[in-house]
N, C-alpha and C positions, 0 to 999 in steps of 0.2 A: 752754587751754594751746597755746602754738604750738611748732613744731617749727622749732628755727633751721635756718636754709639756709645753707652756706656758698656765698656769691655767685663765689667764684673759681673754685670747682669746678663749680657748677651753674649759673652765671649766662648771659647772652647769649654772652659772651665764651670761655667754656669750650672748651677743645679736648679731641678725643675721647681717652680713655686708650688707650695703646699696648695692642695685642693681643699674647698669646703665640702662638708658633707652634703650628698646630694648632686654636686658637680661632676663627680668623677664615676659615675656610672652605678646601676644597680649593685648591689652585694647580694642580695637575695631576691632572686624573681619567684613568685609563686604562679602556679597555672592548675585552673580547674578542667579536670577530665571527668569524663561521663561515659566514655565508649564511643561516643558518635564520629562522623568523619571530622566536623570543625573542630571539635575538642580535641582530638589526636593531631590535628594540624597546629592547632595552638601549643600542644605538647611540643612538636617538634620545633617551632618557630622558640620556644621560652629555652628549650635545651640548647638550639644552637646559639642563642644571646648569652644566655648563662656561662656557657663555654667560651665565647669571645671575650666577653666582659671578667672572666675568672669569679663568676658569682656562683654562689650556691642555689640550687633549683628545689623548690618545696612544690610537690605534686600533690595535690587535695582531689579526691575522690569522694563525692558526696552521693551517699543513696538517699535518694528523695522518695519517701512512701507516697504512692498515689492516692488522691482523695477517696478512693472507694476501698483502699485496703481494709476498713475497719466493717465494711460490709461482706467481706467475702470469707469463706469458711476457712478453718485452721490448717487444712490441708493445703488450700491453696496458698494462702498466706505464707506457710513454710516453703511452697516452690518458688515464690516470688520472693523470698527471704534468700533461698539457696541460689537462684540465679545471681542476685546481687552480690553474692558472696563470691563466687564464682568469677564475675566480671572484674571485682575486686583483685582476687589472685591474680587472674589475666594481667590486669595493669600493674600490679607491683612486681610481678615476675619479669615483664616488659621494660620497667622502669630500672629494675636490678641490671639487666642485661645494655640497656643503653648507658647507664652510669659506669658500667665496666669498660663498655667499648669507647666512648667519649672522656673518659678519666674525668668525669662530674660528679662532685659531691650532690647526691640526690637525698631527700627526705620524701617518703610517701605516706601520706596521710589518709585515712579512710572516716569519714565521718558520715552520720546519719541525721538528715532533717533536711530543712530549706536549704536551697543550693546557695542563693545570696546571703543569707545569715551566716551559714557554716563557712562560706568562702572570706567574708568579712572579719568573721572571729579569727581563723587560719592565719590571715593577712595580718591582723595585729598582734597575734601571738606569735609570729615568726619575723615580725618587724620587717614585712617584706618592703621593698624598693619599688617593686613593680608587680600588676598583676595581670598577667595575661589569660584570655577566654576566648573559647569560640564564639562566633556569631550562631544566633539562636535559626534553626532551621523550619520553626513552627511559624505559620502566619498571623496566628492569632497574637504573638507576641509583638508585632508591628504596632497593635492598638493597644495593647494592655502594657506592654515593657517586659525587656527579657531580663536575666540575670546580668548581661553584660552592661543593659541600660543603666541599672539600679546601682551597679558597681561603678559605673562613671559619673553619676549623680551623686554618689557619696564623696567624691572629691578627696578622698584620705590620699589615694595613691595614683600614679600615672597607671590608666588602664590601656592595655593592646585587646584590640579585639580583631579575631583572626576571623577571614571569611570561610 
């Protein structure tokens, strides 16, 4: 018994079926970086994924002020801000080099505030199809919850947590 084959659909002249949005891979991959080992691994993973999928990459650096920032003097606060600015400049330059090397469209965003809130806003603004973050290296986050856990619980986008 042979199975009939529809030559129009499956033959050499067949055209690929149109894909619905969301089934053809991400078009915008957003990754959060903060300079830690896990965030840099997440950035590498996201860049590779974006390159393979032909997607754009949005790199978001969030400078989160520490809780004690209001208690320190102006000189120390200025030094902390300068350190954050230098880190942002280094990450921006690395993104530029990586974009040229990989031939990948990369957007670098620098935000200030709570990491979860700013990543969520950036993902909504850029219409990200996928969010990539590094896992937290702090022991307390296993009890309280990390940025990655909060993003996963939000449930608006697929989230990849890179160890």
